[in-house]
Every structure is written in structure tokens, then in C-alpha cells.
N, C-alpha and C positions, 0 to 999 in steps of 0.2 A: 705931363710929363708924358715924352717919348719914350719908347719900353727900352731902347738901344743904349737909353739914358740911367739906368737903374742901375744900382750897384751890384754886380753880381762876382757872387765865391762859391757855388756847388749845393745850394742849400737847400732852404726849406721852402713849401710854398704861398710863403706869407706875402702878400699883396698891400704893399699899406701905401699914404698918400707921403712920405717923405721917404729919401732915398737908402732902401734898406735894401738883401739881398732877398729874390722869390729863384724860386731852381727846381722844382717836384717836374719832371719830362713828361711829356706828352708827347708825340710825333707830333711832325711836320708836316701843313699840309701849301700844300701843290700852291702859290699866288700868293701867299696870307690872307687878312681879311678884310674887307674893310673899313673896317671900325679897328685898325691898331693902325698905329702911328708907325710901323717898320711893316715891309712885305718881302718875300722873298721873291728874287728876280727871275722867276721862271710863270709862262704863261698858266695864265689859273683854269682851273679847271671849266671847260661849261658840259652841260647836261648832250646827249647826243647817245796756268804756272805759273809760270815769271814774266816780270816784265823785265822789256829788253835793256840793254843797258843803254839806248839810246834817250830812254827814261832816268838816267839817273842825271843828280848834277853833276852839272859840267867846274864846275869851284870854280869860277870865275867871278869876279864883279866887272857891275858896268861900268865902272873906273878903270878898269886894265886894261880895256878889250873898247874899241868902236863901237858903235854903233852903224845899225844899219836903215834906209830911208822904212818908214812905212807901207809904200808899196813896192819894196821886196819883200815885204817882213811877211807882211799879206800873201804874196805869191807866191811862197814858200809856208807858211804857214795852211792856208785857207786847205788844202787839204787836207792838211790834221785833222779839222773841225768838223764835226757831222750836226743833225740835228736828229732828236730825239721824239719819236713822238710815243704816247703811250694810253694805257687807257684803263680804265677800273672802276670796278665793281660791276653792273649790270644785273637788277631785275626787276620781280612787277613794280612788285613798289619803288625800287632808286635808279631809274636810265643810265643807262651805259656813259660814264664820262672819258671825254680826252685832256689831255694834253700835250704838250710842247717846252722841251728845253732844248741844252746847249751840250756837247762833249767834247772830248780831248782824246784823239786815239795815242796812247800809248805802243803800245808794240804790234810783228805780223804776225800775234796768237787772236789778236782780235780781242784785246781788253779795251775799253773806253772809259776814263776817270769822267762823268758826272754831280751829283750833285744826292742822299740818299732823297732830299722831298721832289724830286727830276721821277728817281727812278725806284725806290725802298718800296712803294707800296703799288707800284701797278703788275695789272692783270695781264698786260702784254707791251711787248716792249719792240718800238720798229725804230732803223736809225735809219735814218739817210743820208747818202755820202755827197758830196761836192757838187759832182758827175747828175749826181740826182737819185745811180744806185740806193736801192735798198737791200736791207736785212732783216732779219727776227734776230733779237737778243735776249740773253737771260742776264740775269740779278746772279755777278757769283761772288760779291760781296759787301759789304758796306758797315757803314761806322756814324751809325744817326747822333751820339756824342757832336764831331765833328763836320755834321752835315754833308757826308761823303758818299760816295756807292762806286763802285766798278762792275762795268756789263759788258759782256763779251756776245757778240756775232760767229753765228757760224760760214762760211765761206769768206768770200769779196775780200779775199787776202791781196790782188791786187789795188783794193782802194785803201788799202790799210797802211799810210803815211804817217810812222810814226810822229810827235812833238818831242821835244825836250826839254825837261824839267828842269828850271835854274835857280838861282839860291836866292830865295828872297828874304835871309839876313844880309844881304848887299844893299838892301833896297836903305836910302833916303829919301826924305821928304822931300819933294820935287822933281825927283826923278819922275823921267818919261814915260807910259804904261798906254801900252793898246788892249783892245779889248774885242772879241771874235764872238762872234754868237748868233741867234735864230729872235730877234725883237719882232714879236708881234708877228711871225712866220718870217719874218723878212729874212730870206735863211744868206747868211754869209756878209752880215751886218760888219762894216766895219768902226769904229769909233774912238774915239783919243784924246789924252787925259794926261794928271801927271798927278804921282802918290798926293794925296791933301795928308796923311795921317797914319802914325801906325800904329803897331801894338790897341786897338780898340779891342770894347768887349765889345761886341750885341745877342742883343736878344730881340726870338719871335712876337715878345710877351704875353706867350702860351701859357707859360710853363716848363719851357724847356732848357735844356742844358747850355748856358750861355758860352759862346761861341767867340772863342779865346785870341789875341795876339792878329788876329785880323787885319788885313790891309785896308785902309779909304783913299777911295779912288771919288777922283770927277769925272772921270770917262762913264760919259752916258754906258748904260746900262736896262734895260727895260726889261718887261717881264716879255721870258723865252732866251734872256741870256743865260740862266740858271747854269749850271755846270759847263759854263766856255771859260777858254781860259784870258787871266790877266796875263801880259805878258811884259816882258820889260826891253830895251830900244834894239836889244839884239836878237830881239822876235824867240827867248827864251819862255816857257811857263813857270812864273812866279806866284801864279798866285792864282783860286777857283771861283770865279766871279757865282756869288750866295746870294746876296740884299742889297735891300735899298729902301735908301730913309723913305720914308712915306707919312707927309704932317699931312696931304692931301685927303687922304687913304684911296688916295683914286691908282694905286701900283704905275705912277710914271718916275719916270728920275726925274729930279732935283738937284742934281750936281752934289750926290752922297751916296754913295756907294759904298759897299765891301767883297773881300773875298779874302776865300779859305787861304794862309802863304801856302808854297811848296814846302815850306819846315814843315806841318802838316801833313802834309800831303806825303811824304817820303817817309813818316814815321811811321805811318800805319800799315799804306800804300801793302806794303809786302802781304801784310794781313788778310789784309782784303784780297786781293789777288788769291788769295789759299783758300777764301775762306771761311777763315777761320772765325769767334765771333772775339769780338773789340768791346772793353770793358773800361769806365772808368771811374776813380776814383773819387769819393764822396765821403765829404764831414758831415756836413747835416745842419751848419747853421743860417743865417741872416745876417745881419752888420753894419756899422756906419767906420763910414773913417772918422777917425778922434781926428777934432780940429782942438786948435786953441779957445773956439769960441762955443761947440761943443764940449769940451772938456770944463771950462766955466761953469756952463748950463748944468752940467751932472755930477757937478762934484767932483772931479775923476784929477788924478793928481800924477798924470803921464799926458804928452802933448799932442802923440802920435798912439801911432796901431789900429785896433781895428774892437769896436763896440758891436757885443755879442746883444742881438736885437729881440731873434729867436733862437731858438734850440728843436732842430723838426723830433716830433714823437719819437721815442724806441732807435731813431736814426744812430751814428758812429758818437755823433759830439755828446747827444744826452747818453749816451752809458757808458762814454768816459769821465762824465759830473761837470759837463760846461754848464754855465747857469746863462737865460736869456734874461732881458730886461723887463718882456714880457713872457706871458702865463703857460699861452698858446697860439698857435696861429691865427685862429680865430678871434682873440683882445686883440693883438695887434695890428690886424686889419680893420679893426674901428675905432683903433688908437691916430690920430690926427700927429702926434710927441712921442717922443723916446723919455721913457719914465728908465729913472733911475734903478740901479741894483742890476743891469748885466755886466758880467764879462767883460774884459777887455782883453783879448792879444798882442799882448808885444814882439814876441818870435815864434820860432818854426822851426827844431830843429837848432837853437841856436843863431839862425839868422832873424838882424829885425825886421821889421813885419808895419810898414806905417800905413796900407792901406787894403782893401778888400783885392783890388787888382792883383796887388805882390802877393798875396798869401793866396788866392784860385791860381797863381802860376806856380808859384810853388808846388801846391796839392799835385796837380795832372800833372806833375814830372815823377810822378808817383806810380804805383800801384795799389790795386786792390789787397787788403790784406796787409798794408803795408802802415808799423806804426812810426807815427810822428810825437814829436816832444814839443807842446806849446806850453809859453811860456805865459803865466797869465796874473794881472789884478785884480782881486778878490776884496771889494772895500779896501784898504789899507795895505794888504798884503801880498804877497808876488808868489806864488807857486808853479809847479810845472805837473800836468795834465798831460799823462800819455793816451794817445786816440788811437784807438786802427779803423784805419777808411773803408768805407765798405764802399758797393758796386752802386754805383748813380742805377737811381729808380729804372726801366723802361722807358724806351720812353716811345 
């Protein structure tokens, strides 16, 4: 099963043959794995103060403003897109590695937006501008849970041409988009496509926190595009290219790629720029969407909700008293079908829940330490369980 299709909601580390959630977080790795069905859009590793107003959302929608040509967008934005060259590790046992990705100039102070899997674990960072000028950079702040990072260059002020952050919430499926990046070290490559879908949930399949509300596009992106912009037809950044579907295991584009939306970027950008630690709320379950077929199979009296398959031991849901169908994550990993006996979450804080995606999206609006009221069907009885959200395990 392609890992992006696994239903995910902030939850437990179980990984089984059916579509339950997975999720104890580990660090992103540059470029992904050849054995994974999904890949990060960064060139794989090989051995050898505050943002300016120009980086804020304009509030204008594509529908209300005229589009401009791809050629004009490229001419305007190319100076705002950089190549990021990284080195990692380096000792007698493990030679130093190199990687490449892309970045977006945010302001005249030298802040550059990219992916955490590009810059988060680098020993050194070098930025190469469109005219070939290079400058060293440092990591300022990161949000591994959304695979975002901000780095900052010293000097090169004449090369800092800030891009403008647009409004991803105005996007519609079918809207035209462009990507500029450095695939396979081919600097300043422009590709074009459309928004193929919205609100996708993406997982690298390695137990990381799933990325939610992702923009899906058919604009060709490849290793090296990671951290570069997805642009609307006005040349505004509405996403950060992050990952691509990888059914062949070859880390090449097959017409399905994903970008972190600008709405997510703007939510966490101030904290990244200021170097504050960013945490994400964690409930600690794995579950399956209730369908009429599943309800019939498990003798459940409701036709929608989230069936709790696994409760992460010691996690917030476990402490609150939620019950999973499996006694442990290990038991779940050995099973190819769901047994009876799990709780069914039908609402959270009074809002009906019909899918894992919906539950995860709501939990993500909360903060660590917040308490949520879960309406739970247990057998034939309905009860309310209060769960205090924990912090997503370190990535």
C-alpha cells in the first residue's frame, strides 16, 4: 500500500496491512528511501528578526486578480529562488555526505524558507543565488512536524529579492501552478501544472508525523525541488514543494507531487524566524474510518466515526481511558483484519467526526495541553471522555 494512502491521525506507531493510522515520529531523511512508495523531493544525500511585509499574504484570490504569463513570473521570481547545498556527518566510519535542495527568499534580513529535510540536520549550509553568488547560512528555526525550516544568510544583501507569500486557501482544484527549483542540480528549472487535489494527507511511511492539508499537483518536481515554491498564476508562493509519489522506488516524478500550503507556512513562520521551539498536539491513537461495511462487519450501531484500532501505550488517549481493538501495537502489526472491541469516536468538542482526516485536522488546531471532549461509543453505550493532548513525540 502506498504510504500516503495510509489513514493517519497523530497517533500510534502500529503499521498493519489495513488502513489504520501510524505515527511515532522519526526525523525526515534527505531524499527518502528507495524502498518507500513515497519520496521527499530533495536530492538524495551522497557520500564524498522578523519577516518583511513582502512575505505576508496579500489576501487576494486568483479569481479576483489577473494572471500573468509564466515567462513574466519566472523573470520576477527567479532571483528569489536559491539553491541550498548541505553537508552532513563526516567521520572515519561515515564519510561526509552532500545534498541539494531549494529555498525561497523571505526578506532583506536574509531569511530563507525551505524544508526541514533539506536543512534541519545539515552540518553546513551554503546558499547559491541566481547569479552564481554564494553565501554561508545557518539554521534559524525549524518545524519538523510540518517539514519546514528557516535559514539565514550573512551578507549578500544585494541578492536578497523577497518573494511574496500568497493565499493557499483561495486555491481550487484545476488552478494553474508553477514550480521553480533545482532538480538534479539543474538550477532554476521552471515547470508547470495544475492543482490536482487539495487537503491531502501525506506520510513518508517511516513513522513521521503525517503532513496534512497538502496541495497535490502534477507540476513536474524531482529530487532537488524540495523547499522551492509552488506558485499561483500571479507568481505568489502558495506552497512549499516537499514530496512526490514514488511507486517505482526511483525517486522520480510520476505526476503526483505534494506541497505544504502557504497557510501552514504563515501559521508557524513567526516562531521559526524567532527560533522558538514548535510543538504539535498528539492524541495517541490509530484508527479506521467507519463505513457501512465496517459497521456491519464489527457489529457497530453507527454508520460514521473513527474506530479506534490501537491506543499508544502511555499516550494521551491511553491516559484518558480510550480502548483500542488491539491490546498492543505489536498485536496490531501481526494482524490483517480488525477485531471487535474498539471504541468509536463520533464527535470531538461537539463536532461530528466522520473520518480520521477530519479528527486529525481538528486536533491540529489545538495546542499541547489543551483538553478535548470525545464522544465515544463503547459497545452500545455512549460516553464522553476528556483527553489532554500531549506533545507529538520528538522527530
